[in-house]
Structure formats: structure tokens, C-alpha cells
N, C-alpha and C positions, 0 to 999 in steps of 0.2 A: 877356350876360357870357360871356367865352371860358372854355375849359376850364382854361387856366393860371391864371385869376383865382379859380377855385373854392377850392382848398386848396393854395396855393403856400407852400412852406416852404424855408428856406435849408438847403443841405447843408454838409458840413464845409469846403468850399473857399470858401464865401461865395456860391456860385451858388444860384439859385432853381430848385427842381424841383417837379413835381406829385406828390401822393400817389396811390396806386392808385384810391381812390374818385373822384378827379377825372376818371378816364377813363370813368365811367359817364355816358351821355347823360341829359339832364334828364328826358326822357319815361320812361326806365327808372327813374330815381331816384324819380320821382313814383309809379310803380306800386309800387315797393318800400315807400315810405312809406305808401301806401294799404293795402297788405297788413298792415303792422305795426300801423297804427291800427285797422283793421277787425278783425283777429284779436284784438288786445288787448281791444277792446270786446266781442267775442263771448264771450271767456273770462273777463270780469271777474266776480269773486265777492266774498264777504265777507272772504276771506283777504287781499285786496288793497285795504285801506282806508286806506293811508297817503296823505297829500296828493299826494306826488310820483308816485304810481302811478295816480291816478284818470284822468288825461288824458294818454295817451301822446304826443300831438302836442306837448304842452308840453315834454316831455322831449327829443323830437327837435329842437325849435327851439333848444335850449340847447347843442347840440353845437359849433357854430361859427357865425361870422357869415354865411357863405354859406347854410348850412342854415336859419338863422333867416330871412333874406330870402326864401329859396325857399319855406318853409312859410307865411310870412305872405302870399305872393303866391298861395297855393292855398287858397281858402275851403273846398274839399271836405274837406281834412284836418282842419278844425276843426268838422266837422258831427257827430262822434261824441261824445256826452256820456254819460259814466259818472258818475253822481251818487251820492255816499254822504254819511254824516254829516260827513265831513271835507272835503267840497267847499265852497269859499267862494262867497258870493254874487258877489263881485267877479270871481272866476275864471269863473263861469258867464256873467256879463254880457260878459266879454271874449271867450269862445268864441262866443257868439251874434253879437257884432259882427263877429268875424273870419270867421265862416261865411257872412256876407252873406246872400244869399237861397237858399243851397243847402238841399236836403232834409235834415232832421235825424233822427238815430238817437239815441233817448233811452232811458236805462236808469237807473232808480232802484233801488238795492240797499242794503238796510239790514241790521239784525240783529233778529230777533224775540226775542232773549234779553235785550235791554236792560230795565232794571227799570221805567222810566217812559216814557210817550210823549214824543217830542221835538218841540217847536214849530218847530224849524228846517226840518222837512220841508214845512210850510206855506209858509215863506219861499222854499224852493227851488221850490215849485210856482208861486208868484206870478211868479217870474222868467220862466217859460216860458208863462205863461197866454195870452199873445197870439201864441204861435208855433205853435199846434197846426195851422195851415194848412200848415206845412212838415213835419210829422211823417211819416216813412216807417215807422219802427218805434217802438214804445212798450212798455217793460217796467217792471213794478213787482213786486218780490219780496222775501222775507225781511225783512219789516217787521211791527211790531205792527199789530193791526187798527185801533187808533185812528189811527196814523200813516197807514195806507193810506187810511182814510176821509177824513182831513183833506187828504191830497194829491190824491186823485181829485176831491174836491169843486170844485177849481179848473178842471178841464178839462171845460168844458161847451160850448165852441165847436166847430163842425164840424172834422173832420180829413179833407179831401178827398183827400190823398195817402197816407193811412195804409194800409199793406199788411199789417203784422204787429202783432198786439196780444197781449201776454202779461201776465196779472194773476194773481199767486199770493199767497194769504194763509194764514198758519198755522192760523187758525180761521175759521169761516164768518162772513161779514159781507155785508150787503145793500148792494151798490154803487149809486152814484148813476147818473143818466142820462148816462154819460160821452160826451163829444164830440157831444152832442145827438143821439146815435144816428145821426149822419150820417157814415158812413165808406164811400163808394161804391167805393173802391179796395181795400177789405179782402179779403185772400185767405187769411190764416192767423190763426187765433185759438186761444189756449190760456188757459182759465180754470180756476182751482182755488181754492176757498174764497171767491172773490168772486162773489156771486150778482148777475147782471145780468138785467134783463128781456130777453125773447127779441128778438134783433136782426133786422132785415130782411136776412138773409144772401142773397147772390147771387154766383155765380161763384167760390165758395170752392174752395180746393184742400186745406185742412187745417182740421178743426173738432175741437178737443179741449176738451170742456166737462164737467168733473168736478164732481159734486155741484151740479147746477144746477136752478133752478126748472123744473118740467116744463111744456112747452107742450102744447097740444092735438095730437092725432094729425094732424088736417088741417093745422095750422100747421107742424108739423115736416116732414111730407111735401111740403108746398108749397115750403118752403125748400130741401129736398134736391133737388127737381125743378129748382130754379133753379141748382143746382150740379152740372151733368152731368160736370164734370171732377174731381170730388172724389176725392182719393186716400187721405185719412186721416179717419175718422169715429169719434170716441170720445165716447160720451154716458154720463154718470152722472146719472140722473134722481132728483130728490127728489119724492116724492108721486106720486099717480096722475093720469093724463091726464083722467079724469072730473072730478076735483076742480079741475084747471086750467081747465076750461071753466066750471065753476060760479063760481070766483073771478073769472074774467074777464067774468062776466055774459053768457056766450055760450050760445046754444041749439044744439041739434044742427044746426038749419038754418043757423045763422050760421057754423059752422065750415067751412073749405074742404073740398071733397069729397076724401076719401082716394083717391088714385090710385096705381097701381104706378109705382115710380121705378126707372129703370135707371141703375146706376152702373158702367159698364164699366171705368173706370180705378181703381176702389177697391182699394187694397192692404191696408189695415188697417181692421177694423171691430170696435169694442168697445162693448158695451152692458151697463149694469147698472141694476137697478131692484128695488124691493120689490113691484112690481105685475107678476107674471108675464104677466097678460093683456095689459098694455101692451107687454111685450117681444115677445109673440107677434104682436100687431097690427103692430108696426114691422117685424118680420122678414117677415111675410106680404106686405108691400108693397114689399120691396126685392129687386132682382135684381142679382147681382154674379157675378164669375167664380170659377172653381174655385181660382185662385191667391190669393184673398183670405185674409189671416190673420184668424182669428176669435177673439174673447175675449168670452164671454157670462157674466154673473154674475147669478143669481137670489137676492135677499135675502129674509129673513123666513120666516114660517111659513104664509103663505097661498098656497102653491104649488098650482096647479091641474094636473090631468092634461093634459099637452101632448105631442103627437107632433111634435117639432121639425122633422123631415124633411118632414112633411106640411105644417106651417104655413109653412115656408120652403123651397121647392124648391132654391134656390141652396145653402142649408146642407145639404140632403139630397144634392146632387151632390158636395159636398166629403166628406161622411161615407161615401158609397158607395165611394170609392177608398182609404179608410184601412185599412191592413193591420196597423199596429202601434199599439195603444192602451194608455194607462196609466190605471188607475182608482185614485184616491186616496180613502181613507175615513178621516177624522180626527174623533175625538170628544174634546171637552174636558169631561170629567166630565158634569155635567148643565147645562152652560152653552150650548154650541153644538155643532153638527155640520156637517161639511163633506163634500161629495161632489164630486170633481173628475174629469172625463173630459178627457184631453188626448192629442194625438198625440205620438209620440216626438220629432218635430221642433218641437213647441210652436206649430205654425201653426194648430192648432185647440185651443181650451180652453173648457170649459163648467163652471161651478161653481155649486153650490147651497149656500147657507148657511142653517142652521136654528137659530133661537134659542128653542127650546122644549124643556123637560125631557121626557125620555121619548118623543121623537118619532121614534125610529129606524124602527119598523115603518111609520109613515105616510110618511116621506120616501122610502122605497124605492119607493113606488107612483108618485111624481111626479118622481123625480130619477134621474140616472145612466142606465143602460141602459133604464129604463122610459120615458125621454123621447126617446131616440134610439137607433137600431140601426146596426150597422156590418156590412153583409153580406159584405164582403171581409176581415173580421178574421182574421188568422193568429196574431199574437203578442199575448197579453194579459198585462200586468203589473198585479198588485194590490198596492198599498201600503196597509196598514191599521195604524192606531195608536189604541188605546183605542176601538175600534169593535166593541162587543159585540153580535154577532148570533147568533141561533139557527140551527139547521140549515136550517129552511125558508127563512129569510131569505137565507142564503148560496146556497141552491139557486135562489132567485128571481133573484139576481144572475147566477150562472153559467149559468143556462138561457138567458140572452140572448146567449151567446157560443158558439153551436153550431158555428161554423166554425173556432174556434181550434185550431191544431195545437201551439202552444207556449205555456206559461204560466210566469210568474215570480211567486213569492209572497214578499213582504216583510211579514210579519205580526208585530205586537207587541201583546201585551195585548189580544187581540181574539178570545178563545174559539176558538183554532185547532182543537181537536178537533171542534167543530161544523162547521168548514169542511171538514175531511177527511171527516166523515160525509156532508156534502152532495155531495162528489165521488164517493162510493162507494155511496150508497144511491139506489135509483130512487124518483123522486117521481111524483105523478099527472100524466098527460099530458092535453093538451087533446083534446076531441072523443071522449072515451071510449077512446082508444088505450091500449095496454099501457104501463105505467110504463117509463121509460127513464132511463139515467144521463145526467147533464149532460156537456157537452163531449165528444161521442162521437168526435171526430177528434183528441183530444189525444194526442200522441206524445212530447213533450218537456216535462219539468218541472224548474224550477230553484227551489230554496228558499234564501233568504238571511235572515239574522237570525232563524232559527228558534229558538224556545224549546226548548232541548234537555233537557227533562225526559223521563224514560223513558215516562211516560204519553202524552205528545204524540208521541214518536217511534214508539211502538208503534201509536198511532192512524194515523199516516202510513203505516206499513208495511202495516197492515190495509187501508187504503183502496186502496193500489196493488194489493194482492193481490186484493181484490174486483173491481177493474176488470179485472184479468187474467182472472178467472173468467168475466166477461161478454164475453170476447174483445176487450177494450179495453186491450191490453197497451201499456205505455210502451216506447219505443225507447231513451230515455235519461233519466237523472235526475242533476242536479247539485246538490250540497248544499254550501253555504258555512257552515262551522262557525266559531264565534267562540271555541271552546275549544281553542286551539292546544296547551295543556299537557296535554290529555287526548284520548286516541284516541277516535274515533267508535265508539260501541258495536258490537262485533262481531256481536251478535245481530241488530241492525237491518240492518246491512250485508249479512249473509248472507241474510236474508229478501228484501231488495231484489234481490239478484243472482239469485235464483231466478225472478223474474218480470219483470226489466228487463234489456234487452240490455246497456246500458252504465250503470254506476254510478260517479260521480266525487264524491269528497269532498275539498274544499279547506278550508284553514284561513286565516282572515284576522285572527284575534285575536292579541294580543301574547303572546309566549312567556314563560314564567317561567324558562326556562333562561338563566343569566347570560351565557353566550357569545352566544346568539342576541340577547338584549336589548342587549348592548353593540354588536353589529353593527347593530341597528336604530337605535340612538342616533347612530352615526357615519355612517350613510348620508346 
């Protein structure tokens, strides 16, 4: 068909002219259509559940006669299926027919908030049950667990072309043996809430398996060894690896030999488990680069003493170069306790979560700085909320940061006087040496969100004075006051200026002055 035949319209004089879109060559027009269809399919969510918005190619084909003939002649444009509750069976069958033998991109998106399971999901699964040999991507998300189970039960035939698999359920469900576990081309998998038996992973580049049944150590490492180009590995394991072997009827001799696995292209590594010994065993066998982003989470109350840098030299190499570390201490009454160590750029994050009342003294022996050290640490930020520690416990934490030259404290409801006492009183030293103050290289201190009771402020001033008497004088102290309506106590400021070279007090709280308040409202 010629260009003039595409979109020819009469002008005012009766002559026929071409619209600007007619100047676009067919190959470019096809690329534009492909971009529109693919982008719409990638971004499809539950907000776009109207029938006319489910299948973008259908909308494109209704623009004009030429575009309709053009789209009907391109089966690739009909291979992106976004299926919702509003998708009709006839519509799906039409798309399958028009896509001919092209690879299919299939996305089932529903709503987990519907009151009752919907039987139409099963019908929408039956339509595609014989097409799995064409699947390239397969997504299921935002549906009730009953609907997901019903839908997945239809897909039991192999999917030899499938490269990406995404299954997300709002609550945990035990998934069927999907695609007969035969997906040789699979390279990217994301599972959340849908528990699948461990698959024969090979040559993967992305594995995101959240809250999954735990494989044995040998089986996991064997799979990782078969994925040397892996770039993203995120594992959330349910249960212990020892139990996995027992449930699988496997003896120690039957499990594959645990061998060191090198993952030179790994960019992201995330592990979480309630069995710290399993975490240690996995890390012990992994080798990755210093540029890998790490996120480790230890759940439960059975934390064992671990020296993570020793268990995993690759992790130790990352910790060795960290100069800026943030320590978060969060307590939720007697329900749970969190300790988080993370780098300022969030490329390293280690969290311990404890679910036992009164466990603060014990968790300090197995979490935080007790589990890993940072020999190059210069700047330490401590954020504590409802984390009630005694002086000896604060000293235990601070003693692991001997190289810190700057410290920022954001402490709320966490027995702050005990912290100041730990900073200013010498504790027992190892090996019978004379008692020493913690953080001997500390020269800069910043205090934000400080509880500005005079008892606390006097304890702070006394701590800094005591450090000065031990020849550990601060060069600078910055105080962020939340009481803009009230001047910082002159008594405290005077005492600080006697022993600190630079004292800065800033106010970030709202002022009670009407003029200042009006200015804040209109900014």
C-alpha cells in the first residue's frame, strides 16, 4: 500500500492530501506500536481494569482502517495479554488467534480485596491451557489465594520458552507443580506468597524467592553453582535446612556436597531466615565482589554468636572499607526488638529481629557490633527509640567503635543518662589493662532530638567535661534543639564552651511566635 493510501483526507478545495502520520514508514510505525503495546503491558495494574484498557492493541486497531489492517497483519502486536476480571473469553480467544504462533506475554492481574473467589479466573486459565509452549513471560498477582490456586492448577504443561516468571499472592499458599517444573529457558523468577517446590534452576540471572520452602544447603549451593552469571539473589527462607533434609527423606550422604560458589556478577544479595546457622552456612560458601549490595535479616530468638566477617570473607571485605555506619536500636515495648546496622548509602544492611520479652542484654551479645566490626569506621550515627539499656550495655556497644571520630546521636526514650555515663566512665579493659574510655578518637558530636530535661542536659555536660579531663577533648559539638520558643539553657552552654572548641545550637522546632509561624505556613 502506498503512503498516500494510508490516511488520505480531502482538503478544503476537494483535493486529497496525506496527514503527517502517513509520512511515517511502516517499519517505524510498527516499532512505535510495539513500544506502545509493550509499555502498556508492563505498566498494567489494578487501576486499569476497564475493558477498553486491558488490551492496548485493540484500541490501536480502532483508530482507522489502515491501522486496523496494519495491526491485523502483525501477529506480534497481539501477543501481549493483560487479563483481568473484565477480560472476556471471546476477546482472549481472538487475541490468541491473531497472535498466530508468536511467543506470548501473559499477565493475570486481579484484586485481592474482592469479597468472594471468582470462578471466571478458572475459565480464563482454560483458554490458555494449551498455549504454555508459547509463554515467554507469565505474571500472576493481586488476586485472592483461592483464585490463584484455581488459575495455576491449569498450567501443568511444560513452558520451554518461558524466561520470566512472576507469582505474587497476598497470603501464603502452596502452589502446584506449575509447568511440570520444565522451564529450561527460565532466567528471571520472582515468587512472593506462592510456595513452590525447589526448581531445577540453571543459568539464572535473577532469583527473588520470598518466604519460600527451605532447600537443603547442598541443593541450594548446587543450583547457585549452575548460575554463574547471577546478578540478583534474594532468598527469604521458611524453616531450617536441617528440617528440609528430614522432610525430603534425605541423609547427609544424599545431599549434594556443599562447595564454594563464585558469583562475580552478583549486584544484589538479600538473605533472611529464622535459622542464623543456615545464614552463616550460606554466606560461608559464597564469594562475591565488594560492589555487591547486601541485605541480611536474622529473625527470631535463637541467634547464635556469629562473627560474620570471618564466616563470609566477601562480607568482611565490604565491611572493612565502610567509614560511615548507622546503628538503629528500636524496641516495641515487650513485643520485639530490632537492631539494624547499615551503611550511609544503604548498600550494606544487616538486621536482627528479636521476639522475646526482656531479651535486650542477650541480643547485644549476638547482634550489631558483636557480630561484625568496621575497622575503618569514622562516622557513627546511633538512632535509638524505646531501647532501654544500662550503662554497661551502652559501653558494650560503643566499645566496638574505637576508630570513630564523629558521632551523631538521635535518642528517644532510651535512658539517655546511661549513654552519657558510658561515654564518660572508664570500663574494664581486656587482658588486665587499665580501664579506658570508649571512643578515644571522638572529636565531633552531634545531638538531635535530645530530651531537653535539665537532668539529661547536665548529664551530657558532665560527660563531656569528664572526657576533657581524660585529655579526650571534643573539637565541636552540634545540638539540634526542638524548643525554638525557649532558649537553650545558658548554664549548659557555658559549661560546654569551657571544654569544647566549637559549640553550635540550632533550632528545628516550630516557633510559637505568631509572625514566625505565619512565615512558616506561607513558605
